[in-house]
All heavy atoms as an XYZ file, in Angstrom:
857
protein
N       4.366    -11.076   -114.288
C       5.354    -11.839   -115.010
C       6.412    -10.897   -115.550
O       6.108     -9.788   -115.954
C       4.658    -12.606   -116.146
C       5.640    -13.374   -116.981
S       4.870    -14.216   -118.323
C       4.717    -15.809   -117.615
N       7.629    -11.346   -115.558
C       8.763    -10.540   -116.023
C       9.513    -11.363   -117.066
O       9.888    -12.514   -116.823
C       9.708    -10.209   -114.843
C      10.777     -9.237   -115.186
C      10.473     -7.914   -115.444
C      12.088     -9.663   -115.264
C      11.458     -7.028   -115.768
C      13.087     -8.764   -115.597
C      12.777     -7.449   -115.837
N       9.654    -10.793   -118.265
C      10.307    -11.483   -119.348
C      11.675    -10.855   -119.553
O      11.850     -9.642   -119.586
C       9.491    -11.391   -120.645
C       8.152    -12.051   -120.456
C      10.229    -11.996   -121.817
C       7.217    -11.905   -121.584
N      12.694    -11.725   -119.682
C      14.076    -11.270   -119.856
C      14.598    -11.978   -121.103
O      14.355    -13.157   -121.321
C      14.922    -11.632   -118.636
C      16.349    -11.199   -118.856
C      14.358    -10.991   -117.388
N      15.353    -11.246   -121.923
C      15.953    -11.835   -123.095
C      17.412    -11.369   -123.219
O      17.773    -10.320   -122.715
C      15.188    -11.540   -124.362
C      15.069    -10.095   -124.694
C      15.866     -9.409   -125.543
C      14.159     -9.135   -124.191
N      15.525     -8.068   -125.580
C      14.455     -7.875   -124.749
C      13.072     -9.205   -123.269
C      13.722     -6.748   -124.463
C      12.376     -8.055   -123.005
C      12.691     -6.851   -123.593
N      18.207    -12.177   -123.892
C      19.584    -11.820   -124.116
C      20.053    -12.425   -125.433
O      19.424    -13.302   -125.994
C      20.464    -12.329   -122.972
C      20.507    -13.832   -122.843
C      21.291    -14.682   -123.494
C      19.666    -14.604   -122.007
N      21.009    -15.989   -123.143
C      20.031    -15.973   -122.208
C      18.653    -14.351   -121.091
C      19.424    -17.012   -121.536
C      18.053    -15.378   -120.440
C      18.428    -16.710   -120.653
N      21.178    -11.914   -125.902
C      21.850    -12.523   -127.061
C      23.306    -12.762   -126.676
O      23.897    -12.087   -125.856
C      21.793    -11.613   -128.302
O      22.394    -10.363   -127.987
C      20.354    -11.357   -128.744
N      23.906    -13.760   -127.338
C      25.297    -14.047   -127.056
C      25.457    -14.502   -125.610
O      24.701    -15.318   -125.089
N      26.450    -13.930   -124.960
C      26.697    -14.256   -123.560
C      26.089    -13.225   -122.631
O      26.590    -13.003   -121.501
C      28.213    -14.374   -123.321
C      28.779    -15.608   -124.009
C      30.214    -15.814   -123.662
N      31.031    -14.804   -124.322
C      32.319    -14.605   -124.117
N      32.959    -15.337   -123.241
N      32.971    -13.684   -124.776
N      25.045    -12.606   -123.007
C      24.360    -11.576   -122.177
C      23.827    -12.159   -120.881
O      23.646    -11.435   -119.917
N      23.586    -13.446   -120.851
C      23.080    -14.079   -119.624
C      24.095    -13.908   -118.467
O      23.722    -14.005   -117.302
C      22.815    -15.581   -119.840
C      24.025    -16.374   -120.146
C      24.784    -16.956   -119.147
C      24.474    -16.566   -121.473
C      25.934    -17.680   -119.401
C      25.618    -17.279   -121.753
C      26.324    -17.846   -120.707
O      27.461    -18.555   -120.995
N      25.360    -13.640   -118.822
C      26.371    -13.428   -117.754
C      26.050    -12.251   -116.881
O      26.453    -12.188   -115.730
C      27.749    -13.295   -118.344
C      28.349    -14.553   -118.945
C      29.678    -14.262   -119.624
C      28.519    -15.619   -117.894
N      25.258    -11.307   -117.404
C      24.813    -10.182   -116.554
C      24.018    -10.642   -115.344
O      24.189    -10.159   -114.246
N      23.133    -11.608   -115.595
C      22.321    -12.146   -114.481
C      23.173    -13.046   -113.587
O      22.965    -13.086   -112.381
C      21.145    -12.928   -115.059
C      20.252    -12.096   -115.937
C      20.265    -12.284   -117.300
C      19.483    -11.110   -115.371
C      19.480    -11.516   -118.115
C      18.693    -10.336   -116.185
C      18.685    -10.500   -117.533
N      24.139    -13.748   -114.173
C      25.042    -14.564   -113.359
C      25.872    -13.699   -112.458
O      26.027    -13.996   -111.246
C      25.928    -15.456   -114.274
C      27.007    -16.151   -113.473
C      25.098    -16.423   -115.054
N      26.373    -12.583   -112.955
C      27.149    -11.639   -112.118
C      26.310    -11.100   -110.990
O      26.718    -11.054   -109.830
C      27.762    -10.533   -112.977
C      28.315     -9.411   -112.130
C      28.824    -11.059   -113.909
N      25.087    -10.671   -111.307
C      24.188    -10.135   -110.283
C      23.880    -11.186   -109.231
O      24.011    -10.906   -108.029
C      22.909     -9.636   -110.938
C      21.798     -9.167   -109.982
C      22.274     -7.941   -109.152
C      20.551     -8.831   -110.745
N      23.525    -12.374   -109.688
C      23.187    -13.433   -108.725
C      24.366    -13.806   -107.859
O      24.258    -14.017   -106.638
C      22.656    -14.656   -109.508
C      22.108    -15.777   -108.656
C      20.919    -15.313   -107.792
C      21.698    -16.959   -109.542
N      25.572    -13.970   -108.479
C      26.750    -14.334   -107.728
C      27.112    -13.249   -106.682
O      27.478    -13.596   -105.532
C      27.940    -14.551   -108.661
N      27.002    -11.988   -107.069
C      27.297    -10.921   -106.100
C      26.335    -10.956   -104.925
O      26.712    -10.821   -103.768
C      27.218     -9.546   -106.814
O      28.043     -9.560   -107.955
C      27.645     -8.418   -105.896
N      25.064    -11.185   -105.227
C      24.067    -11.220   -104.158
C      24.234    -12.437   -103.265
O      24.050    -12.369   -102.055
C      22.681    -11.136   -104.736
C      22.407     -9.785   -105.398
S      20.754     -9.544   -105.933
C      19.977     -9.090   -104.415
N      24.628    -13.578   -103.857
C      24.898    -14.764   -103.052
C      26.064    -14.532   -102.100
O      26.007    -14.866   -100.905
C      25.095    -16.011   -103.937
C      23.758    -16.416   -104.567
C      25.727    -17.146   -103.147
C      23.918    -17.491   -105.628
N      27.159    -14.011   -102.592
C      28.345    -13.721   -101.787
C      27.984    -12.762   -100.671
O      28.361    -12.959    -99.506
C      29.513    -13.181   -102.637
C      30.612    -12.637   -101.775
C      30.021    -14.278   -103.583
N      27.214    -11.694   -100.995
C      26.811    -10.747    -99.994
C      25.908    -11.376    -98.937
O      26.034    -11.056    -97.746
C      26.111     -9.564   -100.638
N      25.019    -12.237    -99.362
C      24.125    -12.938    -98.414
C      24.884    -13.869    -97.500
O      24.590    -13.923    -96.294
N      25.876    -14.539    -98.036
C      26.727    -15.414    -97.182
C      27.501    -14.579    -96.160
O      27.603    -14.943    -94.988
C      27.662    -16.260    -98.067
C      28.739    -16.958    -97.220
C      26.861    -17.305    -98.861
N      28.058    -13.456    -96.637
C      28.770    -12.557    -95.699
C      27.847    -12.015    -94.643
O      28.227    -11.892    -93.467
C      29.428    -11.424    -96.481
C      30.615    -11.799    -97.336
C      31.127    -10.590    -98.123
C      31.766    -12.369    -96.472
N      26.626    -11.669    -95.003
C      25.659    -11.144    -94.033
C      25.322    -12.195    -92.998
O      25.258    -11.911    -91.800
C      24.389    -10.686    -94.750
C      23.292    -10.122    -93.869
C      23.735     -8.852    -93.186
C      22.038     -9.838    -94.661
N      25.169    -13.460    -93.446
C      24.889    -14.544    -92.514
C      26.062    -14.825    -91.610
O      25.894    -15.184    -90.460
C      24.453    -15.784    -93.286
N      27.266    -14.707    -92.164
C      28.469    -14.985    -91.375
C      28.704    -13.932    -90.293
O      29.122    -14.265    -89.186
C      29.685    -15.066    -92.296
N      28.439    -12.674    -90.631
C      28.645    -11.606    -89.674
C      27.581    -11.614    -88.610
O      27.817    -11.300    -87.458
C      28.678    -10.215    -90.420
C      28.683     -9.096    -89.419
C      29.876    -10.150    -91.345
N      26.398    -12.058    -88.970
C      25.323    -12.180    -88.005
C      24.574    -10.903    -87.802
O      24.430    -10.099    -88.725
N      24.104    -10.687    -86.589
C      23.201     -9.548    -86.339
C      23.896     -8.175    -86.273
O      23.217     -7.177    -86.055
C      22.561     -9.893    -84.977
C      23.573    -10.766    -84.320
C      24.251    -11.528    -85.421
N      25.197     -8.106    -86.480
C      25.862     -6.822    -86.383
C      25.572     -5.927    -87.620
O      25.710     -4.717    -87.522
C      27.373     -7.000    -86.211
O      27.901     -7.643    -87.350
N      25.170     -6.528    -88.742
C      24.793     -5.748    -89.894
C      23.292     -5.857    -90.122
O      22.734     -6.943    -90.031
C      25.508     -6.278    -91.171
C      26.928     -5.844    -91.348
C      27.510     -6.528    -92.609
C      27.066     -4.363    -91.520
N      22.624     -4.736    -90.410
C      21.162     -4.806    -90.660
C      20.898     -5.398    -92.035
O      21.548     -5.104    -93.004
C      20.731     -3.357    -90.585
C      21.965     -2.583    -90.970
C      23.148     -3.379    -90.493
N      19.864     -6.258    -92.086
C      19.439     -6.792    -93.373
C      18.351     -5.904    -93.915
O      17.248     -5.846    -93.382
C      18.930     -8.199    -93.191
C      18.509     -8.842    -94.510
O      18.940     -8.341    -95.546
O      17.756     -9.822    -94.456
N      18.666     -5.157    -94.935
C      17.691     -4.257    -95.517
C      18.314     -3.429    -96.616
O      19.440     -3.719    -97.078
N      17.631     -2.402    -97.069
C      18.132     -1.575    -98.164
C      19.485     -0.932    -97.875
O      20.269     -0.699    -98.810
C      17.052     -0.490    -98.345
C      15.836     -1.016    -97.704
C      16.289     -1.972    -96.640
N      19.777     -0.661    -96.637
C      21.071     -0.018    -96.286
C      22.221     -0.969    -96.623
O      23.340     -0.580    -96.888
C      21.107      0.406    -94.817
C      22.268      1.348    -94.518
C      21.176     -0.756    -93.885
C      21.996      2.775    -94.844
N      21.959     -2.262    -96.637
C      22.954     -3.285    -96.957
C      22.916     -3.659    -98.453
O      23.943     -3.757    -99.110
C      22.746     -4.497    -96.060
C      23.707     -5.633    -96.328
C      25.020     -5.536    -95.875
C      23.346     -6.749    -97.044
C      25.916     -6.571    -96.128
C      24.198     -7.789    -97.286
C      25.514     -7.679    -96.817
O      26.397     -8.687    -97.069
N      21.697     -3.865    -98.972
C      21.558     -4.393   -100.311
C      21.732     -3.324   -101.385
O      22.067     -3.641   -102.541
C      20.225     -5.116   -100.477
C      20.228     -6.363    -99.664
C      19.590     -6.553    -98.456
C      20.926     -7.571    -99.928
N      19.846     -7.811    -97.985
C      20.670     -8.458    -98.875
C      21.764     -7.985   -100.946
C      21.200     -9.750    -98.817
C      22.286     -9.260   -100.911
C      22.002    -10.140    -99.832
N      21.562     -2.051   -101.047
C      21.828     -0.978   -102.003
C      23.282     -0.969   -102.477
O      23.541     -1.019   -103.695
N      24.225     -0.936   -101.552
C      25.645     -0.987   -101.978
C      26.007     -2.310   -102.695
O      26.840     -2.334   -103.558
C      26.425     -0.857   -100.683
C      25.487     -0.125    -99.751
C      24.119     -0.581   -100.126
N      25.350     -3.384   -102.319
C      25.595     -4.682   -102.990
C      25.179     -4.563   -104.479
O      25.913     -5.032   -105.341
C      24.851     -5.848   -102.291
C      24.880     -7.092   -103.114
C      25.419     -6.076   -100.903
N      24.057     -3.955   -104.743
C      23.642     -3.750   -106.141
C      24.600     -2.812   -106.882
O      24.857     -3.036   -108.052
C      22.218     -3.174   -106.186
C      21.105     -4.156   -105.925
C      19.751     -3.434   -105.995
C      21.118     -5.294   -106.914
N      25.152     -1.841   -106.174
C      26.122     -0.958   -106.826
C      27.406     -1.717   -107.135
O      28.005     -1.500   -108.192
C      26.348      0.269   -105.945
C      25.151      1.148   -105.862
S      25.310      2.785   -105.076
C      26.283      2.525   -103.661
N      27.832     -2.584   -106.253
C      29.011     -3.420   -106.522
C      28.743     -4.387   -107.702
O      29.570     -4.574   -108.565
C      29.434     -4.207   -105.250
C      30.440     -5.297   -105.570
C      29.957     -3.251   -104.220
N      27.516     -4.922   -107.700
C      27.134     -5.829   -108.850
C      27.145     -5.037   -110.162
O      27.543     -5.601   -111.196
C      25.759     -6.421   -108.601
N      26.744     -3.799   -110.145
C      26.715     -3.011   -111.399
C      28.141     -2.751   -111.889
O      28.403     -2.800   -113.078
C      25.952     -1.716   -111.208
O      26.676     -0.797   -110.405
N      29.073     -2.496   -110.959
C      30.486     -2.286   -111.345
C      31.043     -3.594   -111.920
O      31.709     -3.564   -112.961
C      31.311     -1.778   -110.150
C      32.787     -1.809   -110.482
C      30.878     -0.379   -109.778
N      30.772     -4.696   -111.257
C      31.276     -5.997   -111.759
C      30.651     -6.319   -113.135
O      31.354     -6.802   -114.017
C      30.921     -7.120   -110.753
N      29.391     -5.994   -113.306
C      28.752     -6.273   -114.595
C      29.344     -5.382   -115.691
O      29.482     -5.814   -116.809
C      27.235     -6.030   -114.488
C      26.501     -6.471   -115.745
O      26.688     -7.577   -116.200
N      25.712     -5.556   -116.279
N      29.667     -4.131   -115.351
C      30.278     -3.236   -116.322
C      31.638     -3.795   -116.796
O      31.968     -3.798   -117.978
C      30.440     -1.831   -115.740
C      31.059     -0.877   -116.734
C      32.393     -0.682   -116.995
C      30.376     -0.062   -117.638
N      32.550      0.208   -117.973
C      31.345      0.638   -118.418
C      29.030      0.155   -117.912
C      30.955      1.536   -119.433
C      28.674      1.086   -118.880
C      29.656      1.756   -119.619
N      32.420     -4.275   -115.831
C      33.742     -4.844   -116.158
C      33.607     -6.059   -117.026
O      34.269     -6.178   -118.058
C      34.509     -5.114   -114.863
C      34.871     -3.807   -114.139
C      35.779     -5.933   -115.148
C      35.398     -4.005   -112.738
N      32.760     -7.003   -116.640
C      32.565     -8.232   -117.417
C      31.994     -7.922   -118.802
O      32.476     -8.429   -119.814
C      31.676     -9.236   -116.645
C      31.289    -10.424   -117.533
C      32.330     -9.713   -115.378
N      30.965     -7.067   -118.852
C      30.356     -6.708   -120.138
C      31.323     -6.015   -121.069
O      31.362     -6.279   -122.273
N      32.114     -5.079   -120.540
C      33.109     -4.389   -121.385
C      34.148     -5.359   -121.911
O      34.616     -5.224   -123.049
C      33.772     -3.286   -120.579
O      32.845     -2.281   -120.239
N      34.496     -6.311   -121.072
C      35.533     -7.278   -121.483
C      35.040     -8.192   -122.604
O      35.735     -8.449   -123.575
C      36.010     -8.091   -120.290
C      37.159     -8.979   -120.641
C      37.893     -9.478   -119.438
N      38.558     -8.350   -118.801
C      38.934     -8.311   -117.581
N      38.740     -9.358   -116.790
N      39.505     -7.246   -117.018
N      33.810     -8.701   -122.465
C      33.360     -9.634   -123.481
C      32.867     -8.915   -124.750
O      32.757     -9.580   -125.799
C      32.269    -10.612   -122.950
C      30.982     -9.885   -122.608
C      32.772    -11.391   -121.805
C      29.825    -10.815   -122.239
N      32.598     -7.653   -124.699
C      32.216     -6.870   -125.902
C      33.421     -6.071   -126.436
O      33.220     -5.192   -127.256
C      31.044     -5.927   -125.588
C      29.736     -6.667   -125.521
O      29.527     -7.620   -126.232
N      28.865     -6.227   -124.634
N      34.569     -6.355   -125.974
C      35.764     -5.573   -126.343
C      36.054     -5.579   -127.859
O      36.406     -4.558   -128.428
C      36.985     -6.093   -125.588
C      38.265     -5.305   -125.922
C      39.417     -5.786   -125.115
N      39.145     -5.405   -123.719
C      39.751     -5.945   -122.684
N      40.674     -6.891   -122.866
N      39.482     -5.555   -121.465
N      35.858     -6.733   -128.501
C      36.156     -6.793   -129.935
C      35.259     -5.839   -130.724
O      35.735     -5.148   -131.639
C      35.963     -8.225   -130.453
C      37.034     -9.182   -130.014
C      36.799    -10.560   -130.587
C      37.859    -11.494   -130.073
N      37.609    -12.881   -130.559
N      33.991     -5.808   -130.390
C      33.090     -4.891   -131.078
C      33.458     -3.436   -130.791
O      33.441     -2.597   -131.673
C      31.634     -5.149   -130.640
O      31.308     -6.535   -130.831
C      30.642     -4.320   -131.425
N      33.774     -3.139   -129.538
C      34.157     -1.767   -129.170
C      35.420     -1.361   -129.868
O      35.558     -0.200   -130.310
C      34.313     -1.649   -127.660
C      33.044     -1.534   -126.853
C      33.339     -1.629   -125.383
C      32.334     -0.252   -127.194
N      36.407     -2.251   -129.978
C      37.668     -1.910   -130.653
C      37.414     -1.651   -132.109
O      38.057     -0.778   -132.709
C      38.675     -3.059   -130.490
C      39.245     -3.160   -129.092
O      39.054     -2.190   -128.323
O      39.821     -4.198   -128.769
N      36.475     -2.353   -132.714
C      36.192     -2.159   -134.131
C      35.438     -0.838   -134.373
O      35.708     -0.115   -135.304
C      35.374     -3.318   -134.680
C      35.195     -3.314   -136.174
C      34.404     -4.491   -136.675
N      33.027     -4.433   -136.287
C      32.382     -5.253   -135.495
N      33.003     -6.271   -134.979
N      31.120     -5.099   -135.206
N      34.505     -0.485   -133.462
C      33.688      0.681   -133.625
C      34.413      1.999   -133.202
O      34.169      3.041   -133.755
C      32.392      0.579   -132.852
C      31.418     -0.481   -133.337
C      30.230     -0.584   -132.400
C      30.954     -0.188   -134.735
N      35.204      1.901   -132.174
C      35.917      3.048   -131.578
C      34.975      4.216   -131.344
O      35.053      5.277   -131.988
C      37.062      3.483   -132.469
C      38.089      2.386   -132.554
C      39.257      2.805   -133.351
N      40.092      1.623   -133.503
C      41.378      1.647   -133.597
N      42.010      2.777   -133.507
N      42.052      0.555   -133.754
N      34.042      4.070   -130.392
C      33.071      5.155   -130.189
C      33.728      6.426   -129.676
O      34.681      6.392   -128.883
C      32.142      4.554   -129.116
C      32.930      3.479   -128.472
C      33.898      2.977   -129.488
N      33.211      7.577   -130.132
C      33.765      8.882   -129.734
C      32.818      9.589   -128.781
O      33.248     10.489   -128.027
C      34.079      9.756   -130.951
O      32.865      9.886   -131.715
C      35.155      9.121   -131.818
N      31.551      9.320   -128.827
C      30.549      9.961   -127.967
C      30.058      8.998   -126.904
O      30.135      7.756   -127.081
C      29.414     10.500   -128.834
N      29.497      9.541   -125.849
C      28.989      8.693   -124.772
C      27.846      7.822   -125.271
O      27.748      6.652   -124.946
C      28.518      9.572   -123.581
C      27.838      8.732   -122.509
C      29.699     10.288   -122.986
N      26.961      8.396   -126.087
C      25.800      7.633   -126.594
C      26.306      6.470   -127.462
O      25.751      5.375   -127.377
C      24.919      8.556   -127.412
C      23.662      7.837   -127.885
C      22.740      8.798   -128.595
N      21.457      8.208   -128.867
C      21.209      7.322   -129.856
N      22.179      6.932   -130.645
N      19.989      6.869   -130.043
N      27.339      6.666   -128.247
C      27.875      5.600   -129.079
C      28.501      4.500   -128.188
O      28.507      3.349   -128.577
C      28.928      6.120   -130.029
C      28.381      7.017   -131.099
C      29.512      7.646   -131.923
O      30.671      7.698   -131.478
N      29.170      8.143   -133.081
N      28.995      4.872   -127.052
C      29.612      3.907   -126.133
C      28.564      3.070   -125.416
O      28.722      1.914   -125.149
C      30.498      4.631   -125.128
C      31.028      3.774   -123.980
C      31.902      2.657   -124.558
N      32.524      1.863   -123.528
C      32.006      0.672   -123.124
N      30.874      0.217   -123.605
N      32.629     -0.013   -122.209
N      27.419      3.694   -125.088
C      26.386      3.016   -124.316
C      25.407      2.237   -125.202
O      24.878      1.207   -124.770
C      25.621      4.027   -123.472
C      26.469      4.744   -122.403
C      25.585      5.721   -121.651
C      27.046      3.733   -121.441
N      25.098      2.733   -126.379
C      24.163      2.067   -127.275
C      24.862      1.773   -128.587
O      25.122      2.653   -129.374
C      22.907      2.947   -127.535
C      22.271      3.413   -126.239
C      21.945      2.232   -128.447
C      21.646      2.305   -125.423
N      25.207      0.509   -128.771
C      25.811      0.060   -130.040
C      25.389     -1.370   -130.279
O      24.757     -2.007   -129.442
C      27.363      0.219   -129.982
C      28.014     -0.636   -128.909
C      28.540     -1.851   -129.250
C      28.136     -0.194   -127.590
C      29.152     -2.646   -128.267
C      28.728     -0.953   -126.654
C      29.222     -2.194   -126.973
O      29.822     -2.964   -126.040
N      25.683     -1.870   -131.427
C      25.247     -3.209   -131.794
C      26.263     -4.232   -131.299
O      27.119     -4.711   -132.014
C      25.152     -3.308   -133.289
C      24.226     -4.328   -133.719
C      23.549     -3.994   -135.024
N      23.199     -5.244   -135.664
C      22.074     -5.894   -135.320
N      21.303     -5.360   -134.422
N      21.797     -7.018   -135.897
N      26.138     -4.562   -130.024
C      27.054     -5.535   -129.365
C      26.522     -6.952   -129.621
O      25.358     -7.185   -129.788
C      27.124     -5.224   -127.883
N      27.466     -7.864   -129.608
C      27.092     -9.249   -129.753
C      26.453     -9.788   -128.465
O      25.530    -10.583   -128.514
C      28.336    -10.070   -130.099
C      28.099    -11.577   -130.012
C      28.823    -12.338   -131.088
N      28.805    -13.756   -130.854
C      27.751    -14.538   -130.932
N      26.558    -14.042   -131.159
N      27.856    -15.848   -130.740
N      26.931     -9.342   -127.335
C      26.446     -9.813   -126.054
C      25.565     -8.727   -125.417
O      26.048     -7.744   -124.912
C      27.608    -10.147   -125.122
C      28.577    -11.105   -125.800
O      28.224    -12.223   -126.087
N      29.775    -10.652   -126.094
N      24.247     -8.982   -125.488
C      23.292     -7.985   -125.033
C      22.303     -8.571   -124.020
O      22.055     -9.764   -124.009
C      22.501     -7.415   -126.216
C      23.315     -6.549   -127.082
C      22.490     -5.992   -128.200
N      22.386     -7.037   -129.239
C      21.610     -6.919   -130.274
N      20.838     -5.894   -130.432
N      21.584     -7.887   -131.174
N      21.781     -7.696   -123.169
C      20.721     -8.039   -122.253
C      19.583     -7.068   -122.508
O      19.790     -5.838   -122.479
C      21.205     -7.920   -120.783
C      20.046     -8.182   -119.809
C      22.350     -8.820   -120.511
N      18.431     -7.586   -122.796
C      17.231     -6.764   -123.043
C      17.522     -5.708   -124.117
O      17.168     -4.542   -123.986
C      16.747     -6.150   -121.749
C      16.646     -7.214   -120.718
S      15.399     -7.332   -119.493
C      14.127     -6.251   -119.787
N      18.183     -6.110   -125.171
C      18.450     -5.346   -126.388
C      19.448     -4.197   -126.240
O      19.574     -3.392   -127.114
C      17.124     -4.789   -126.963
O      16.264     -5.836   -127.336
N      20.166     -4.154   -125.114
C      21.248     -3.163   -124.958
C      22.491     -3.905   -124.585
O      22.462     -5.007   -124.062
C      20.908     -2.084   -123.885
C      19.723     -1.209   -124.309
C      20.636     -2.681   -122.531
N      23.651     -3.299   -124.868
C      24.893     -3.974   -124.505
C      24.926     -4.326   -123.015
O      24.367     -3.640   -122.181
C      25.974     -2.945   -124.839
C      25.385     -2.116   -125.917
C      23.921     -2.047   -125.576
N      25.572     -5.440   -122.738
C      25.572     -5.981   -121.365
C      26.010     -4.949   -120.322
O      25.430     -4.834   -119.250
C      26.425     -7.212   -121.323
C      26.380     -7.952   -120.051
S      27.353     -9.422   -120.177
C      27.933     -9.577   -118.549
N      27.045     -4.168   -120.678
C      27.556     -3.208   -119.694
C      26.631     -2.054   -119.481
O      26.648     -1.391   -118.415
C      28.972     -2.740   -120.083
C      29.060     -2.008   -121.385
C      29.343     -2.887   -122.553
O      29.087     -4.097   -122.494
O      29.811     -2.371   -123.570
N      25.781     -1.729   -120.448
C      24.860     -0.593   -120.293
C      23.788     -0.910   -119.232
O      23.270      0.020   -118.609
C      24.215     -0.278   -121.661
O      25.270     -0.027   -122.603
C      23.341      0.945   -121.580
N      23.459     -2.156   -119.046
C      22.512     -2.540   -118.008
C      23.021     -2.181   -116.642
O      22.246     -2.024   -115.666
C      22.183     -4.052   -118.132
C      21.289     -4.512   -117.017
C      21.568     -4.361   -119.454
N      24.311     -2.014   -116.494
C      24.870     -1.652   -115.195
C      24.432     -0.296   -114.702
O      24.380     -0.053   -113.470
C      26.409     -1.632   -115.308
O      26.881     -2.893   -115.675
N      24.116      0.614   -115.617
C      23.704      1.955   -115.184
C      22.400      1.933   -114.423
O      22.347      2.425   -113.290
C      23.654      2.908   -116.418
C      25.064      3.042   -116.996
C      23.069      4.251   -116.043
C      25.147      3.760   -118.325
N      21.301      1.381   -114.968
C      20.067      1.328   -114.143
C      20.247      0.472   -112.869
O      19.666      0.791   -111.839
C      19.010      0.747   -115.043
C      19.681      0.337   -116.310
C      21.058      0.887   -116.306
N      21.037     -0.580   -112.952
C      21.267     -1.431   -111.784
C      21.950     -0.607   -110.690
O      21.560     -0.670   -109.505
C      22.113     -2.641   -112.165
C      22.398     -3.677   -111.096
C      21.081     -4.259   -110.591
C      23.336     -4.735   -111.596
N      22.976      0.150   -111.044
C      23.637      0.993   -110.060
C      22.741      2.091   -109.503
O      22.796      2.454   -108.327
N      21.861      2.647   -110.375
C      20.935      3.677   -109.926
C      19.903      3.134   -108.957
O      19.542      3.811   -107.989
C      20.261      4.352   -111.117
C      21.150      5.230   -111.980
C      20.388      5.723   -113.217
C      21.693      6.394   -111.172
N      19.455      1.898   -109.185
C      18.531      1.278   -108.248
C      19.218      1.079   -106.894
O      18.650      1.340   -105.812
C      17.984     -0.069   -108.800
C      17.307     -0.874   -107.716
C      17.083      0.188   -109.969
N      20.470      0.604   -106.903
C      21.218      0.440   -105.659
C      21.421      1.753   -104.962
O      21.264      1.851   -103.713
N      21.744      2.807   -105.699
C      21.906      4.141   -105.093
C      20.601      4.654   -104.510
O      20.555      5.190   -103.424
C      22.447      5.123   -106.149
C      22.690      6.555   -105.649
C      23.826      6.534   -104.594
C      23.096      7.435   -106.842
N      19.504      4.398   -105.241
C      18.188      4.807   -104.732
C      17.816      4.072   -103.444
O      17.279      4.666   -102.529
N      18.130      2.796   -103.391
C      17.859      2.033   -102.172
C      18.654      2.581   -101.004
O      18.146      2.711    -99.876
C      18.205      0.567   -102.377
C      17.252     -0.198   -103.265
S      17.764     -1.885   -103.588
C      17.589     -2.634   -101.974
N      19.913      2.895   -101.261
C      20.783      3.455   -100.208
C      20.261      4.817    -99.735
O      20.207      5.088    -98.532
C      22.214      3.567   -100.726
C      23.272      3.978    -99.731
C      23.337      2.964    -98.554
C      24.613      4.089   -100.386
N      19.894      5.691   -100.630
C      19.378      7.003   -100.304
C      18.104      6.894    -99.509
O      17.912      7.574    -98.496
C      19.191      7.863   -101.556
C      20.570      8.261   -102.143
C      18.415      9.100   -101.261
C      20.532      8.929   -103.491
N      17.198      6.026    -99.966
C      15.929      5.857    -99.237
C      16.155      5.303    -97.815
O      15.457      5.671    -96.870
C      14.986      4.921   -100.017
C      14.453      5.572   -101.290
S      13.644      7.152   -101.033
C      12.211      6.629   -100.142
N      17.156      4.402    -97.664
C      17.407      3.853    -96.347
C      17.996      4.930    -95.427
O      17.704      4.928    -94.243
C      18.367      2.702    -96.473
N      18.809      5.811    -95.986
C      19.432      6.872    -95.148
C      18.370      7.907    -94.808
O      18.323      8.424    -93.654
C      20.611      7.493    -95.905
C      21.093      8.737    -95.200
C      21.741      6.490    -96.029
N      17.492      8.263    -95.720
C      16.473      9.310    -95.468
C      15.461      8.800    -94.451
O      14.998      9.539    -93.588
C      15.738      9.661    -96.799
C      16.703     10.456    -97.680
C      14.499     10.456    -96.521
C      16.118     10.764    -99.050
N      15.140      7.555    -94.505
C      14.145      6.981    -93.625
C      14.491      7.118    -92.218
O      14.878      7.203    -91.312
C      14.005      5.487    -93.928
C      12.643      5.002    -93.933
C      12.695      3.641    -94.458
N      11.364      3.122    -94.500
C      11.093      1.855    -94.661
N      12.028      0.998    -94.837
N       9.870      1.426    -94.727
């Protein structure tokens, strides 16, 4: 079982991920057998989803960021945002998501 929690509009992180994967799946089906269905394809899709999530999360948490004006990287990544996913700001979730996508891509290339 996997439990997920959010505050504010943090659920948009999952919406962005799901929408990106749906669009990529439709494109994969439209192109047909010319693209392989596997980690070599879905790794970059997760990386694109992480970039989209960073943009959306930064935009909806902009008021808090403008008020705090973080000077260090840690202050930028971990702060008391209104819109959070799993107790961290929505855009911070993009980092592990992008790393998972990069890991999938690297494993597919090494294989």
